[in-house]
BALOBA-1460 file (C-alpha; in Angstrom, 3 decimals):
// residues 305
<rec num="1" residu="m" x="10.900" y="129.070" z="-113.337"/>
<rec num="2" residu="a" x="9.441" y="130.881" z="-110.964"/>
<rec num="3" residu="s" x="8.020" y="134.541" z="-112.363"/>
<rec num="4" residu="m" x="8.413" y="137.745" z="-110.551"/>
<rec num="5" residu="t" x="7.065" y="140.785" z="-109.244"/>
<rec num="6" residu="a" x="7.795" y="143.288" z="-106.728"/>
<rec num="7" residu="l" x="5.321" y="145.254" z="-103.625"/>
<rec num="8" residu="s" x="7.033" y="148.169" z="-102.754"/>
<rec num="9" residu="i" x="5.238" y="148.888" z="-99.197"/>
<rec num="10" residu="n" x="6.123" y="152.848" z="-98.537"/>
<rec num="11" residu="t" x="4.582" y="155.898" z="-99.772"/>
<rec num="12" residu="p" x="2.769" y="155.520" z="-101.763"/>
<rec num="13" residu="k" x="2.423" y="151.474" z="-102.344"/>
<rec num="14" residu="q" x="3.763" y="150.401" z="-106.057"/>
<rec num="15" residu="f" x="3.558" y="147.224" z="-107.830"/>
<rec num="16" residu="h" x="6.671" y="146.827" z="-110.159"/>
<rec num="17" residu="l" x="7.533" y="144.190" z="-112.968"/>
<rec num="18" residu="k" x="10.664" y="142.392" z="-111.971"/>
<rec num="19" residu="e" x="12.614" y="144.018" z="-114.525"/>
<rec num="20" residu="e" x="11.819" y="147.118" z="-111.841"/>
<rec num="21" residu="i" x="13.777" y="145.320" z="-108.625"/>
<rec num="22" residu="p" x="17.448" y="147.078" z="-109.473"/>
<rec num="23" residu="s" x="15.803" y="150.142" z="-109.447"/>
<rec num="24" residu="l" x="14.060" y="149.650" z="-106.060"/>
<rec num="25" residu="l" x="17.260" y="148.159" z="-104.800"/>
<rec num="26" residu="s" x="18.860" y="151.382" z="-105.323"/>
<rec num="27" residu="d" x="15.653" y="153.045" z="-103.765"/>
<rec num="28" residu="m" x="16.447" y="151.376" z="-100.771"/>
<rec num="29" residu="t" x="19.925" y="151.949" z="-100.536"/>
<rec num="30" residu="a" x="18.850" y="155.913" z="-100.384"/>
<rec num="31" residu="a" x="16.428" y="155.463" z="-97.495"/>
<rec num="32" residu="a" x="18.996" y="153.429" z="-95.513"/>
<rec num="33" residu="e" x="21.319" y="156.641" z="-96.238"/>
<rec num="34" residu="q" x="18.406" y="159.005" z="-95.153"/>
<rec num="35" residu="t" x="17.751" y="157.302" z="-92.278"/>
<rec num="36" residu="a" x="21.209" y="156.670" z="-91.083"/>
<rec num="37" residu="a" x="22.526" y="160.378" z="-91.426"/>
<rec num="38" residu="g" x="18.909" y="161.998" z="-90.926"/>
<rec num="39" residu="n" x="17.850" y="160.445" z="-87.492"/>
<rec num="40" residu="p" x="19.939" y="161.131" z="-83.959"/>
<rec num="41" residu="k" x="17.811" y="158.256" z="-82.368"/>
<rec num="42" residu="i" x="18.307" y="155.405" z="-84.749"/>
<rec num="43" residu="g" x="21.072" y="152.760" z="-82.647"/>
<rec num="44" residu="d" x="20.942" y="149.870" z="-84.805"/>
<rec num="45" residu="l" x="20.061" y="149.813" z="-89.006"/>
<rec num="46" residu="k" x="20.127" y="146.424" z="-90.883"/>
<rec num="47" residu="v" x="18.453" y="144.416" z="-93.658"/>
<rec num="48" residu="t" x="16.254" y="140.876" z="-92.707"/>
<rec num="49" residu="l" x="14.657" y="138.921" z="-95.475"/>
<rec num="50" residu="n" x="11.253" y="136.390" z="-94.443"/>
<rec num="51" residu="i" x="10.494" y="133.566" z="-96.569"/>
<rec num="52" residu="g" x="6.204" y="133.535" z="-96.813"/>
<rec num="53" residu="s" x="2.905" y="134.565" z="-98.598"/>
<rec num="54" residu="q" x="2.287" y="138.064" z="-99.741"/>
<rec num="55" residu="f" x="-2.072" y="138.137" z="-98.978"/>
<rec num="56" residu="f" x="-3.552" y="140.718" z="-100.229"/>
<rec num="57" residu="y" x="-7.760" y="141.880" z="-99.517"/>
<rec num="58" residu="a" x="-10.237" y="144.765" z="-100.738"/>
<rec num="59" residu="g" x="-11.043" y="147.570" z="-99.472"/>
<rec num="60" residu="k" x="-15.204" y="148.151" z="-98.130"/>
<rec num="61" residu="t" x="-16.582" y="149.357" z="-101.822"/>
<rec num="62" residu="m" x="-13.575" y="148.091" z="-104.534"/>
<rec num="63" residu="q" x="-14.635" y="147.087" z="-106.570"/>
<rec num="64" residu="v" x="-12.444" y="145.610" z="-110.028"/>
<rec num="65" residu="p" x="-13.817" y="143.250" z="-112.883"/>
<rec num="66" residu="e" x="-13.120" y="139.817" z="-112.301"/>
<rec num="67" residu="h" x="-9.361" y="138.957" z="-113.877"/>
<rec num="68" residu="q" x="-8.908" y="141.751" z="-114.423"/>
<rec num="69" residu="f" x="-5.663" y="142.499" z="-111.532"/>
<rec num="70" residu="t" x="-2.723" y="143.748" z="-113.647"/>
<rec num="71" residu="l" x="-0.177" y="146.494" z="-112.566"/>
<rec num="72" residu="d" x="-1.650" y="149.269" z="-114.362"/>
<rec num="73" residu="v" x="-5.303" y="148.001" z="-112.355"/>
<rec num="74" residu="m" x="-3.647" y="146.649" z="-109.256"/>
<rec num="75" residu="n" x="-1.631" y="150.716" z="-108.875"/>
<rec num="76" residu="a" x="-5.071" y="152.622" z="-109.992"/>
<rec num="77" residu="i" x="-6.855" y="150.941" z="-107.050"/>
<rec num="78" residu="n" x="-3.988" y="152.318" z="-104.270"/>
<rec num="79" residu="e" x="-4.469" y="155.949" z="-105.385"/>
<rec num="80" residu="t" x="-8.111" y="155.830" z="-104.462"/>
<rec num="81" residu="r" x="-8.691" y="156.570" z="-100.910"/>
<rec num="82" residu="h" x="-7.474" y="154.392" z="-97.976"/>
<rec num="83" residu="d" x="-10.744" y="152.384" z="-97.175"/>
<rec num="84" residu="q" x="-11.391" y="151.350" z="-100.890"/>
<rec num="85" residu="g" x="-7.781" y="150.874" z="-102.366"/>
<rec num="86" residu="l" x="-5.993" y="147.550" z="-102.129"/>
<rec num="87" residu="k" x="-5.230" y="145.971" z="-98.840"/>
<rec num="88" residu="s" x="-2.433" y="143.892" z="-98.436"/>
<rec num="89" residu="v" x="-0.647" y="141.645" z="-94.989"/>
<rec num="90" residu="y" x="2.736" y="139.899" z="-95.111"/>
<rec num="91" residu="s" x="2.166" y="136.762" z="-93.470"/>
<rec num="92" residu="n" x="5.848" y="135.304" z="-91.849"/>
<rec num="93" residu="a" x="4.539" y="131.302" z="-91.920"/>
<rec num="94" residu="v" x="6.141" y="128.719" z="-94.418"/>
<rec num="95" residu="d" x="4.353" y="125.833" z="-95.358"/>
<rec num="96" residu="s" x="5.514" y="122.944" z="-93.723"/>
<rec num="97" residu="t" x="6.460" y="120.854" z="-96.588"/>
<rec num="98" residu="q" x="8.372" y="124.320" z="-98.435"/>
<rec num="99" residu="f" x="10.186" y="125.048" z="-94.563"/>
<rec num="100" residu="k" x="11.605" y="120.499" z="-94.903"/>
<rec num="101" residu="d" x="12.411" y="121.086" z="-98.655"/>
<rec num="102" residu="l" x="13.981" y="124.433" z="-98.625"/>
<rec num="103" residu="k" x="15.912" y="122.667" z="-95.265"/>
<rec num="104" residu="h" x="16.712" y="119.908" z="-97.340"/>
<rec num="105" residu="y" x="18.161" y="121.702" z="-100.031"/>
<rec num="106" residu="i" x="21.157" y="124.470" z="-97.891"/>
<rec num="107" residu="t" x="21.784" y="121.452" z="-95.781"/>
<rec num="108" residu="n" x="22.374" y="118.088" z="-98.532"/>
<rec num="109" residu="r" x="22.650" y="120.659" z="-101.957"/>
<rec num="110" residu="t" x="24.298" y="123.276" z="-100.512"/>
<rec num="111" residu="a" x="27.957" y="124.636" z="-99.181"/>
<rec num="112" residu="f" x="26.135" y="125.789" z="-96.620"/>
<rec num="113" residu="k" x="27.129" y="124.701" z="-93.149"/>
<rec num="114" residu="h" x="25.211" y="124.776" z="-89.521"/>
<rec num="115" residu="v" x="26.640" y="126.739" z="-87.294"/>
<rec num="116" residu="a" x="24.004" y="127.118" z="-84.351"/>
<rec num="117" residu="a" x="21.677" y="125.853" z="-82.724"/>
<rec num="118" residu="k" x="18.978" y="128.154" z="-80.328"/>
<rec num="119" residu="e" x="16.331" y="128.171" z="-78.660"/>
<rec num="120" residu="t" x="14.953" y="131.977" z="-77.889"/>
<rec num="121" residu="a" x="11.966" y="133.520" z="-76.201"/>
<rec num="122" residu="s" x="10.750" y="136.990" z="-76.506"/>
<rec num="123" residu="v" x="8.327" y="138.688" z="-74.586"/>
<rec num="124" residu="h" x="6.855" y="141.770" z="-76.407"/>
<rec num="125" residu="v" x="5.563" y="144.351" z="-74.103"/>
<rec num="126" residu="k" x="3.373" y="147.322" z="-74.663"/>
<rec num="127" residu="d" x="3.424" y="149.676" z="-71.553"/>
<rec num="128" residu="l" x="-0.060" y="151.540" z="-71.679"/>
<rec num="129" residu="d" x="1.124" y="154.752" z="-68.668"/>
<rec num="130" residu="l" x="4.794" y="154.745" z="-70.784"/>
<rec num="131" residu="n" x="3.213" y="154.831" z="-74.082"/>
<rec num="132" residu="t" x="5.833" y="152.497" z="-75.510"/>
<rec num="133" residu="s" x="6.093" y="149.071" z="-77.318"/>
<rec num="134" residu="l" x="9.228" y="146.898" z="-75.777"/>
<rec num="135" residu="v" x="10.899" y="143.437" z="-76.588"/>
<rec num="136" residu="i" x="12.747" y="141.548" z="-74.128"/>
<rec num="137" residu="a" x="14.935" y="138.635" z="-75.916"/>
<rec num="138" residu="f" x="15.721" y="135.464" z="-73.724"/>
<rec num="139" residu="n" x="18.261" y="133.116" z="-74.483"/>
<rec num="140" residu="a" x="16.293" y="129.578" z="-73.253"/>
<rec num="141" residu="s" x="18.707" y="127.464" z="-72.125"/>
<rec num="142" residu="g" x="18.088" y="123.789" z="-70.246"/>
<rec num="143" residu="g" x="14.506" y="125.086" z="-68.356"/>
<rec num="144" residu="e" x="16.412" y="127.884" z="-67.715"/>
<rec num="145" residu="l" x="16.345" y="132.145" z="-68.808"/>
<rec num="146" residu="h" x="18.723" y="134.121" z="-69.428"/>
<rec num="147" residu="l" x="18.616" y="137.703" z="-70.847"/>
<rec num="148" residu="r" x="20.529" y="139.137" z="-74.256"/>
<rec num="149" residu="k" x="18.749" y="142.333" z="-74.444"/>
<rec num="150" residu="i" x="15.969" y="144.430" z="-74.583"/>
<rec num="151" residu="k" x="15.061" y="146.453" z="-78.124"/>
<rec num="152" residu="s" x="13.236" y="150.005" z="-77.664"/>
<rec num="153" residu="g" x="10.430" y="150.526" z="-81.113"/>
<rec num="154" residu="s" x="11.793" y="150.229" z="-84.517"/>
<rec num="155" residu="i" x="10.573" y="151.969" z="-87.457"/>
<rec num="156" residu="k" x="10.779" y="150.305" z="-91.154"/>
<rec num="157" residu="p" x="12.231" y="152.800" z="-93.443"/>
<rec num="158" residu="f" x="11.317" y="150.330" z="-96.895"/>
<rec num="159" residu="l" x="9.539" y="147.632" z="-97.421"/>
<rec num="160" residu="l" x="9.764" y="145.340" z="-100.572"/>
<rec num="161" residu="t" x="7.739" y="142.692" z="-100.916"/>
<rec num="162" residu="l" x="9.401" y="139.690" z="-103.885"/>
<rec num="163" residu="m" x="6.105" y="137.441" z="-105.065"/>
<rec num="164" residu="h" x="6.521" y="134.600" z="-107.343"/>
<rec num="165" residu="q" x="3.636" y="132.307" z="-109.129"/>
<rec num="166" residu="q" x="2.204" y="129.102" z="-106.990"/>
<rec num="167" residu="p" x="3.615" y="127.227" z="-105.390"/>
<rec num="168" residu="s" x="7.257" y="129.525" z="-104.749"/>
<rec num="169" residu="p" x="6.680" y="131.646" z="-101.437"/>
<rec num="170" residu="d" x="7.507" y="134.913" z="-101.087"/>
<rec num="171" residu="v" x="10.191" y="137.265" z="-100.003"/>
<rec num="172" residu="r" x="10.147" y="140.756" z="-97.919"/>
<rec num="173" residu="l" x="13.281" y="142.499" z="-97.294"/>
<rec num="174" residu="k" x="12.940" y="144.792" z="-94.821"/>
<rec num="175" residu="l" x="15.277" y="147.799" z="-93.837"/>
<rec num="176" residu="i" x="15.128" y="148.207" z="-90.027"/>
<rec num="177" residu="a" x="15.957" y="150.758" z="-88.396"/>
<rec num="178" residu="q" x="16.208" y="150.256" z="-84.421"/>
<rec num="179" residu="h" x="15.872" y="153.029" z="-82.119"/>
<rec num="180" residu="f" x="18.360" y="153.448" z="-78.534"/>
<rec num="181" residu="f" x="17.115" y="152.101" z="-75.524"/>
<rec num="182" residu="a" x="17.735" y="154.274" z="-72.376"/>
<rec num="183" residu="k" x="19.217" y="151.965" z="-70.293"/>
<rec num="184" residu="d" x="18.280" y="152.669" z="-65.896"/>
<rec num="185" residu="g" x="14.899" y="154.241" z="-67.604"/>
<rec num="186" residu="l" x="11.665" y="154.410" z="-66.787"/>
<rec num="187" residu="e" x="11.379" y="151.912" z="-69.692"/>
<rec num="188" residu="e" x="14.103" y="149.183" z="-67.873"/>
<rec num="189" residu="r" x="12.653" y="149.613" z="-64.713"/>
<rec num="190" residu="s" x="8.903" y="149.033" z="-66.034"/>
<rec num="191" residu="l" x="10.272" y="145.512" z="-67.159"/>
<rec num="192" residu="r" x="12.495" y="144.542" z="-63.812"/>
<rec num="193" residu="k" x="9.584" y="142.382" z="-62.633"/>
<rec num="194" residu="i" x="9.069" y="140.702" z="-65.963"/>
<rec num="195" residu="i" x="12.820" y="140.538" z="-66.676"/>
<rec num="196" residu="s" x="13.252" y="138.344" z="-63.245"/>
<rec num="197" residu="e" x="9.984" y="137.014" z="-62.737"/>
<rec num="198" residu="t" x="9.644" y="135.435" z="-65.994"/>
<rec num="199" residu="t" x="9.736" y="131.252" z="-66.313"/>
<rec num="200" residu="l" x="9.456" y="129.135" z="-68.863"/>
<rec num="201" residu="s" x="7.282" y="125.837" z="-68.068"/>
<rec num="202" residu="n" x="6.025" y="122.777" z="-70.267"/>
<rec num="203" residu="g" x="7.540" y="124.594" z="-73.192"/>
<rec num="204" residu="q" x="5.771" y="127.723" z="-72.133"/>
<rec num="205" residu="l" x="6.112" y="131.253" z="-70.720"/>
<rec num="206" residu="l" x="4.755" y="131.952" z="-67.810"/>
<rec num="207" residu="v" x="4.809" y="136.342" z="-67.831"/>
<rec num="208" residu="p" x="4.091" y="138.549" z="-65.511"/>
<rec num="209" residu="c" x="2.407" y="141.893" z="-65.741"/>
<rec num="210" residu="s" x="1.387" y="145.069" z="-64.380"/>
<rec num="211" residu="s" x="-2.669" y="145.966" z="-65.146"/>
<rec num="212" residu="s" x="-0.574" y="148.761" z="-67.877"/>
<rec num="213" residu="q" x="1.111" y="146.158" z="-69.780"/>
<rec num="214" residu="a" x="-0.088" y="144.437" z="-72.187"/>
<rec num="215" residu="v" x="2.254" y="140.841" z="-73.275"/>
<rec num="216" residu="d" x="2.390" y="138.862" z="-76.091"/>
<rec num="217" residu="s" x="5.558" y="135.925" z="-75.762"/>
<rec num="218" residu="h" x="6.871" y="133.268" z="-78.023"/>
<rec num="219" residu="i" x="9.682" y="130.609" z="-78.233"/>
<rec num="220" residu="k" x="11.907" y="130.123" z="-80.841"/>
<rec num="221" residu="t" x="13.775" y="127.381" z="-81.826"/>
<rec num="222" residu="k" x="16.049" y="127.615" z="-84.206"/>
<rec num="223" residu="d" x="18.834" y="126.564" z="-86.334"/>
<rec num="224" residu="v" x="21.100" y="128.354" z="-88.469"/>
<rec num="225" residu="y" x="23.368" y="128.056" z="-91.272"/>
<rec num="226" residu="e" x="25.713" y="129.787" z="-93.165"/>
<rec num="227" residu="g" x="27.694" y="129.939" z="-96.669"/>
<rec num="228" residu="m" x="28.855" y="131.947" z="-99.727"/>
<rec num="229" residu="y" x="26.548" y="133.162" z="-102.784"/>
<rec num="230" residu="k" x="27.941" y="135.531" z="-105.212"/>
<rec num="231" residu="g" x="30.500" y="136.277" z="-102.975"/>
<rec num="232" residu="q" x="29.213" y="137.202" z="-100.145"/>
<rec num="233" residu="i" x="28.767" y="134.748" z="-97.162"/>
<rec num="234" residu="i" x="24.713" y="134.381" z="-96.461"/>
<rec num="235" residu="c" x="23.445" y="133.288" z="-92.757"/>
<rec num="236" residu="v" x="19.517" y="131.460" z="-93.346"/>
<rec num="237" residu="a" x="17.677" y="130.225" z="-89.894"/>
<rec num="238" residu="f" x="14.694" y="127.509" z="-89.906"/>
<rec num="239" residu="n" x="13.078" y="128.651" z="-87.015"/>
<rec num="240" residu="t" x="10.274" y="126.797" z="-85.324"/>
<rec num="241" residu="v" x="8.101" y="129.069" z="-83.310"/>
<rec num="242" residu="r" x="5.634" y="128.481" z="-80.453"/>
<rec num="243" residu="g" x="3.247" y="131.207" z="-79.655"/>
<rec num="244" residu="e" x="1.162" y="131.869" z="-76.252"/>
<rec num="245" residu="a" x="-1.708" y="129.054" z="-77.336"/>
<rec num="246" residu="g" x="1.137" y="126.145" z="-77.554"/>
<rec num="247" residu="q" x="0.699" y="125.995" z="-81.602"/>
<rec num="248" residu="d" x="4.184" y="125.586" z="-83.847"/>
<rec num="249" residu="h" x="4.366" y="126.872" z="-86.893"/>
<rec num="250" residu="h" x="7.692" y="127.406" z="-89.347"/>
<rec num="251" residu="e" x="9.844" y="130.756" z="-90.370"/>
<rec num="252" residu="i" x="12.468" y="131.216" z="-92.222"/>
<rec num="253" residu="t" x="14.834" y="134.251" z="-91.904"/>
<rec num="254" residu="g" x="17.944" y="135.515" z="-93.735"/>
<rec num="255" residu="r" x="20.741" y="138.492" z="-93.552"/>
<rec num="256" residu="v" x="24.138" y="139.136" z="-94.902"/>
<rec num="257" residu="p" x="26.302" y="139.885" z="-92.616"/>
<rec num="258" residu="a" x="28.569" y="142.737" z="-94.682"/>
<rec num="259" residu="l" x="25.320" y="144.117" z="-95.415"/>
<rec num="260" residu="n" x="24.301" y="144.794" z="-92.088"/>
<rec num="261" residu="e" x="27.977" y="146.034" z="-90.713"/>
<rec num="262" residu="a" x="27.838" y="148.380" z="-93.246"/>
<rec num="263" residu="l" x="24.784" y="150.213" z="-91.901"/>
<rec num="264" residu="k" x="26.117" y="149.889" z="-88.924"/>
<rec num="265" residu="k" x="29.131" y="151.477" z="-89.763"/>
<rec num="266" residu="a" x="27.017" y="154.412" z="-91.719"/>
<rec num="267" residu="v" x="24.664" y="154.994" z="-88.348"/>
<rec num="268" residu="k" x="28.318" y="155.363" z="-86.553"/>
<rec num="269" residu="a" x="29.560" y="157.675" z="-89.391"/>
<rec num="270" residu="g" x="26.826" y="159.731" z="-90.277"/>
<rec num="271" residu="r" x="27.537" y="161.553" z="-92.917"/>
<rec num="272" residu="a" x="31.056" y="160.862" z="-93.678"/>
<rec num="273" residu="d" x="32.411" y="158.545" z="-95.628"/>
<rec num="274" residu="m" x="29.209" y="157.237" z="-96.511"/>
<rec num="275" residu="c" x="29.482" y="156.910" z="-100.162"/>
<rec num="276" residu="q" x="31.343" y="154.079" z="-99.989"/>
<rec num="277" residu="l" x="29.446" y="152.522" z="-97.632"/>
<rec num="278" residu="m" x="26.415" y="152.922" z="-99.957"/>
<rec num="279" residu="k" x="28.123" y="151.174" z="-102.523"/>
<rec num="280" residu="e" x="28.547" y="148.158" z="-100.510"/>
<rec num="281" residu="v" x="24.673" y="148.428" z="-99.236"/>
<rec num="282" residu="r" x="23.720" y="148.453" z="-102.610"/>
<rec num="283" residu="a" x="26.140" y="145.448" z="-104.123"/>
<rec num="284" residu="s" x="25.201" y="143.618" z="-100.977"/>
<rec num="285" residu="l" x="21.719" y="143.799" z="-101.480"/>
<rec num="286" residu="q" x="21.424" y="142.445" z="-105.537"/>
<rec num="287" residu="v" x="23.616" y="139.933" z="-104.028"/>
<rec num="288" residu="l" x="19.967" y="138.925" z="-101.182"/>
<rec num="289" residu="a" x="17.884" y="139.819" z="-103.485"/>
<rec num="290" residu="g" x="19.324" y="136.884" z="-105.918"/>
<rec num="291" residu="f" x="19.659" y="134.280" z="-103.172"/>
<rec num="292" residu="c" x="15.246" y="135.159" z="-102.544"/>
<rec num="293" residu="e" x="14.926" y="134.430" z="-106.366"/>
<rec num="294" residu="h" x="17.148" y="130.929" z="-106.339"/>
<rec num="295" residu="l" x="15.507" y="129.694" z="-103.461"/>
<rec num="296" residu="a" x="11.814" y="130.631" z="-105.304"/>
<rec num="297" residu="i" x="13.490" y="128.934" z="-108.002"/>
<rec num="298" residu="k" x="14.250" y="125.474" z="-106.198"/>
<rec num="299" residu="v" x="10.834" y="125.568" z="-104.183"/>
<rec num="300" residu="s" x="9.288" y="125.608" z="-107.843"/>
<rec num="301" residu="d" x="11.759" y="122.686" z="-109.046"/>
<rec num="302" residu="f" x="10.902" y="121.107" z="-105.947"/>
<rec num="303" residu="e" x="7.082" y="121.009" z="-106.822"/>
<rec num="304" residu="s" x="7.583" y="119.770" z="-109.990"/>
<rec num="305" residu="s" x="9.642" y="117.094" z="-110.408"/>
């Protein structure tokens, strides 16, 4: 069985034992409630999971004796100056063997059903003149692009990484708050050339942009599966992502529809009816965390068999 610790990337960043995860999920619920009720600029709120790997690297002057990275030591390091502490970065890329093993497990060893096969494309735009970042999302079908949505900036009020011993992957739970996108505003007008003239050719996106715009694009092919776990519907997507350099990598993402529906209602409700919605959010987060640990254990079983 894969042992687990947790890393909350919030303020301050802290490391936790597995036994503290229920408390961290309550903290995540409180962050969702505060965000939904206290920020009128938020248009959407959701929680997603990404299977991947949590990495760390040392600050400029950090000195820790070899093999002394206990939770207490790591938390103490985080209380030092910003340029001296322990840095962290999370990779959403999944090893190809783990990707195949988990997809085989979901498709052949569970009651999850294949519900969608999609090809999408996205263009991330940084507009220096408007000092803003936007994402243009397309559906890709038959070599043609069809605008799906435009997303303005987002914030992540709470990030929680469930870390496991190798060979099991880590899992990050993200609370994402999406800002409203103003239609027919300056931001949308600045994107019209990109929306109308971006093309798909030989598996690559060709994106026009002005001198004040920096763009990054990728194409994603995904297989989406849906099934029940502990009384909740969970959606898992197995994604192959191609970047601008033409290289592919794999990602596995997931969500609980009922959880995100409750968060969406919370944004619309403001402070009204918040108590019952947050109970639903907290219960769904517990199920999602349990599902993450279940998948990690399965990877460990694959490796030992």
